[in-house]
N, C-alpha and C positions, 0 to 999 in steps of 0.2 A: 643433859648428858644421860645416856642410857645406862642400864645396870653394869655392863662390862666396863664401860668408860669410867664409872665411879670406882670399880675395883682397881682399875689401872691407875687412876689418879691417886688413890690411897697408897698404892705400892710405890708410886713415884715420890710421893711426899715422905715415905718411910725410908726408901733405899736409893733414891736418885733416878735420873732419866733412864729409860729403856733403850736398848739397841733396837734397830728396825727389826732384826730377827726375833727378839723377845716379843715385840709387839705383834708381829705376824703370827707367832706361835700361839699367843693367847687369843687373838682375834679369830683364828681359824680353828683352834683345837681346845679351847677352854671347855672342861667337861660339862658345864651347865649352860654357859652363854656363847660358846664358840660356834662359828658359822657351820662347820660340818657336823657338829654335835646336835644341832637343833632342827635341821631342815633337809629336804631334798632339793638341791639347787638347780637341778638339770631341767632342760626342756623349755618349751614356750611359757609354761606357767611358772618357771623358776627364774633364775638370774642369767643363765647362759646355756648355750647348746654346743655339745661336742660332736665330733665327726661321726661317731657310731650312731648318734640319734638323728643325724641328717639323712643318712641312707644306710640300708643294710649292706650295700655293696662294700662299704669301708671294712666292716668287720669280717665279711666273707673273704675279701682279698687278703686281709692279714692272716686269716686262717689257712688259706692256700699257700701263702708265703711260708708260714710255719711248717706246713706239710712238706714243702720243697726242702727247707733246711733240715727237717727230721730225716728225709731220704738221704741227703748228703752226709748226715752225721752217722749213717750206717743203720738207721731205723732202730734205735735203742728202745727196749720195752722192759719196764715202763720209762716214760719221759714226763718230766714235770712241765706243765704249761702254767706259767706264773704270770699274774697280772698285778701291777702296782696301781693302786687307786682305780678300782674297776667301776666306779660310778654306780649306775643301776644294774650293771651286769650285761648290758646289751652287746658290748664288743665280744665278751667271752662267749655269750650265747651264739652269736653269729659265727664266730670263729669255730666253735665246736660243731656247728651244723655243717660248715664248709669242710671240716676235717674228714668227714665221711667220704669225700670224693677220692681220697687215697686209701686203698685197702690196707687195713691194719693200723692206720694212724689213730683213728678215733679210739680204738680199743686200748691203745698204748698210753693214751693221755691220762695224767692224774692232775686235775685242776687245782691250783693253789691261788688264793686271792689275798693280797696284802691290803688290809683296810682297817682303819681305827674307828670309824664312825659306826655305832650300833644301828642307827637309823638306816644307813646305806647297806650295812651287812644284811639287814632284814630284806631290803629290796632285792639284793643280789641273790639271796637264798630263795626268794619267791620265784625269781626268773630261772634259776638253775635248780629246779625242784627235784632232780633225781637223787640228790643227797650225797653225791660223790665228792663235791668240792670241799676243800679245807681252807679255813681262814687263819690269818696270822696278823699280828700287830706290826711287824717289821720284817725286812728281807732276811735278817739274821735268824729268824724263826723257821724259815723254809728249809726242809730237809735237803741234804746234798744229793746230787745225782745229775744225770743228763737233763738239760733244762732249755726250754724255750721261754723267753721272758718278754712281756709287752708292757710298755709304759707310755700310755697315750694321755697327754696333758696332765702329767704327774709332776715333773720337775718344776714346772712354772709355779706351783703352789708351795714350794718349799721355802722356808724363811731365808731372806738375804740380809746382808749387812751393807751399809752404804757409807762411802767416804767422799768428802768434798774438799776440793783444793782451795785453800785460802792464801793470803799473801805470805804466810809463814810456813806453809806446807799443807799436808793432808790432815783433816780432822774427821773423826767418825761422826756421822749424822745420827742423832738420837731423838727420842720423843720425851719431852718434858711438859711443863705446864706454863701457860702464859699468865699475864697479870690477872686475868679473869678466871683462872683455874681451869681453862680448857686445854685439851691436848694440843701440843704444838711441836714442830720440828725445831731443833736447836743443834748447834755444833759443840762438840767437846772443846773446852778451852785450850787444852794442850794438843799440839799436833801429834799424830801417831802415824806409823809407817809399816803397815802389814807387808809381809813378804810378797813380792811380785806386783806391787802397786805400780800402775802405769804413770807415765808422764802426762801432763796436760796443763792447759792454761788455768789461771785463777777462775774459780766458779765451776770447774769440771767436776763431774760426779762419777764415781766408780763403784760398781757393785760386785760383791762376791757372794757365792752361795756355798758355804761349807757343807750343808746338808746334801746338796746335789753331788758335790765331790765325794762325800762319804758313801753315797749310794753307788756311784760309778766305781769307786774303789772296791767295795764289797762285792759287786757283781763281777768286776774284772778278776778278782781273786778266785771267785767260784769258777769262772770260765777257764782259768789257768789250770785248775785241778780236774774239772770235768768237761766233757763235751757240751757244747751249747751255744746259744745265740741270744742276744738281748737287743730289742728294738725300741728306740726312744723316738717318739713323735710329739712335737711340741712347737709352739711359736717361740722364736728366738733369733739369735744373730750369730754370724760367723764371718770373719774372725772375731776375736774378742775386741771390745771397744768400750768407750766411755759413754755415759748417758743415764738418765733417770728413767727406768722402765717400770717402776712400781706403780700399780694401778688398782683401783677398786671398781667393781661392777655390781649393780643392784638392778634387778628387773631389766637386764639388757641395756642399761644406761650407765655411763661413768658417773662416779660420785667421789667426793673428797676421801683420800686415804684414811684420814683420821676421824671422819664423820661416822658416828654410830658403829663402833668396833663390834664385830660379831654378827652384823646384819648385812654385810656385803662381802663378796668374794675378793680376796687379795691375791694378786699374782705379780710376777716379774718375768721378763723375757729370759729365756735360757741361753747361757753362754755355752754353745756347743763345743767350742774349742777346749774350754776348761773341763767339760764332762769327758770328752774323748781323752784328754791328756791324763785324767785321773784313772780312767779304765786301762789305758796302755801302761801306765806306771805300775799298775797292779798285776799285769801280765797278760792282758787281753790284746787282741788285734782290733782295729777300728776301721770302719768304712763310712764314708760320707763326711759331713752331712750333705744330703741332696734335698731338693725341694719336695714337698709333699705332692705337688702336681706331677713332677717327673716320676716320682716313685710309684704313685698309683697308676699312672699311665703305663709305666713299664710292667706293672702287675696285671694289666688287662682290664682296666676300668671300662674302657669303651666297649670291649667285647661283652663284658658281664652286663652292662647297661643295655646293650642291644638285645640280649636274651630276655631281660625283664620287659623290654618294650614290646616284644612279640605277643605277649599275652596281657598287655596293659590296656585299660580303657583310655580314652583321650585325656581325661582328667588325671589319671594315674601317670600317663606318659609325660604330661606336663611337669608333674612333681618329680619324676625320676630325672628328667633332663635338667631341671632346676637344681636338684640336690647334687648331681654329679658335677655340674658347673661350679657350684659352690666349693666343692672339695678340691678342684684342680685349677681353677682360674686364677691368674696372677693378681687380679684385683679383689679376690676373695681370700680363700685359705691356701691357695696353691703355692705362693712364694714365701709368705711370712712363716708358714709352718714348714719345719724341716725334719729330716729323718736321719738318725744316726744308728748304726749297728755296731755292737761289740760282739766279738766271737772268740771261741777258744783258739789258741795259737795255730796258725797254719790252715785255718778254714778258708776255703776259696770265697771270692767276693759273692755275697748273696745276690739274688735277683733284685734288680732295682738300683744296684750300685755299680760304679765303674770297675773295670777289671784291674784294679790296682789297690794297694793297701792305703790306709789313711794318709792324710796330709802330714801326719806327725811321725817322727822316727820310732 
C-alpha cells in the first residue's frame, strides 16, 4: 500500500469507512500525496490529454465564442474571463490570442484562474507571462462583475457520492478495509434515501455530485446578478441516469479505482441535467447540452482548420486533420463530450446552441 493508502487506512480504522467523495477528495487533493498536488498530469508524458492540448483550434474557437458573447452582452469593460481548472493554461492562452480578433475585446479582459494546485499554478503563470492573470482557490473568491466563464473537463474531477440498490433499499457505497487490510468497497448496513434518488432494480448504482451542483448554483447566482455566460465542456450524460462511471486513469490506461490512491486521475461522468437544474434554480438560463462535435462544428472548426492547412507542411497537415477529427468525431470525443451554457436571464441562445431555452423550466 502506498503512503496515501496507509494514511487512509489509519483514518478508516479510527473513524470508519469513507464516502466515495471523501476518498476522491483525498486522492486528488491531499496536500502532500494528492494527485494534483504532486504532478503535471497532462499530455503524452502524463496520464491524459485534454482538448486544448490536442489542437490550438479548440481554445481559439472558445475565445471567439467568448468574443461573440461579450459583443451580445453590450461589450462591458472590464469583463472577467474566468477559467475553472485551467490545466497548463493552454486553453486560456489560445483564447486570449483569439480574443484580439474583435477590436476592444482583448483590452477589456481581466483573466481569473481558479486553481488549487501550486504546481499547475506555476505552469499557468509561465504560459501567461504578462502578469495580468489573478489566481483563486475557489469560484467564491472571484470578484463580481460581468463574466465569461470556461470550465473544460473540470466538473468530472469533482467528488461524487454513490448509492447502490439492495434488496431492502438504497445503501451508500463507501470505502473500508477488507480482511487483509486493503482498501475495499462496501455498502452501509442501513438503507438511506437521499432526496431525488431514482428508482431502479436491485444492483443499480446511482451517483450524485454535490460539489458540481454547488458550483452551478454559485455561478447561476452570479449570472442572475451580473451579465455573463458560463460554458461547461465535459464528458457525461443527459438525461440523468443510473450507472457506475467512477474511473481511474494512469499513463493513459485504466486502473483500479482503489489502487495506489493519489497516483492516478479519478473522474466520474457529469450529470448535465443535474448541473443545469442547479444553475436554473439559482436564477440563470440554460442552453444545451449539445455534443462537442456539433458545438465546435457550429463555431467553424472546419474553416479554422482549412486556414491552418494553407500554410502547413504535409506532416503538419496530417496532424491538424487528425486532431480535428479527434475533437468532433462520434467515435472519439465528439459525442461523449457535451457542452452546456448558463447565461444571465434573457440572454439569447449563444452560438452553437439551438434557438430555444433549455430543456428545463
